[in-house]
C-alpha positions as CSV (number, residue, x, y, z in Angstrom):
1,M,-255.0,-126.8,55.5
2,T,-256.0,-123.8,57.5
3,K,-256.0,-120.3,56.1
4,K,-255.1,-117.5,58.4
5,I,-255.5,-113.8,57.4
6,R,-253.9,-110.7,58.8
7,I,-256.4,-107.9,58.6
8,D,-254.8,-104.5,58.0
9,R,-255.4,-102.9,61.4
10,V,-255.4,-99.3,60.1
11,K,-258.0,-100.1,57.5
12,L,-260.1,-102.0,60.1
13,I,-260.0,-99.1,62.5
14,T,-260.7,-96.6,59.7
15,Y,-263.8,-98.5,58.5
16,M,-265.1,-98.9,62.0
17,A,-264.7,-95.1,62.5
18,E,-266.4,-94.3,59.2
19,K,-269.4,-96.4,60.1
20,E,-269.3,-95.3,63.8
21,I,-269.0,-98.9,65.0
22,S,-267.3,-99.6,68.4
23,A,-265.4,-102.8,69.0
24,K,-268.3,-104.1,71.1
25,Q,-270.8,-103.3,68.3
26,L,-268.5,-105.0,65.8
27,S,-268.4,-108.1,68.0
28,E,-272.2,-108.1,68.2
29,L,-272.7,-107.6,64.5
30,S,-270.1,-110.2,63.4
31,G,-270.7,-112.8,66.1
32,I,-267.0,-112.7,66.9
33,T,-265.9,-112.5,70.6
34,P,-264.7,-109.2,71.9
35,S,-261.3,-110.7,72.7
36,T,-260.9,-111.9,69.1
37,I,-261.9,-108.4,67.8
38,S,-259.2,-106.9,70.1
39,N,-256.6,-109.4,68.8
40,V,-257.4,-108.6,65.2
41,R,-257.4,-104.8,65.9
42,S,-253.9,-105.2,67.4
43,G,-252.6,-106.9,64.2
44,K,-252.8,-110.6,65.1
45,T,-253.9,-113.2,62.4
46,C,-257.4,-114.6,62.4
47,S,-259.2,-117.4,60.5
48,L,-260.8,-116.8,57.1
49,K,-264.2,-117.4,58.7
50,T,-263.5,-114.6,61.3
51,A,-262.2,-112.2,58.6
52,K,-265.3,-112.8,56.5
53,A,-267.6,-112.2,59.4
54,I,-265.9,-108.9,60.2
55,A,-265.9,-107.8,56.6
56,E,-269.6,-108.6,56.3
57,A,-270.4,-106.8,59.5
58,L,-268.6,-103.7,58.1
59,C,-270.2,-104.1,54.6
60,V,-266.9,-104.2,52.9
61,P,-265.2,-106.8,50.7
62,I,-262.7,-108.9,52.6
63,K,-260.0,-108.1,50.0
64,L,-260.1,-104.5,51.2
65,L,-259.3,-105.6,54.8
66,A,-256.8,-108.4,54.2
67,S,-253.2,-107.5,54.3
68,E,-251.7,-111.0,54.3
69,V,-253.0,-114.6,53.8
70,Y,-251.2,-117.6,55.3
71,T,-251.9,-121.3,54.5
72,N,-250.8,-123.8,57.1
73,A,-250.9,-127.6,56.8
74,V,-252.9,-129.2,59.6
């Protein structure tokens, strides 16, 4: 089973602005590619691992960022 998460894009952008972190900086801090950061910022789902890395880079609990969680059978 694979868990996918949709990060609340408004919350993500708000936390980034509060911490004065650009998409490029978030990519560098989280180890996530710039294209994935762009996809997440536009509302696309991401893996649990990606969501955790973004949350850790922003120093916020993942539950504050997640808007939906999906479980898919693989």
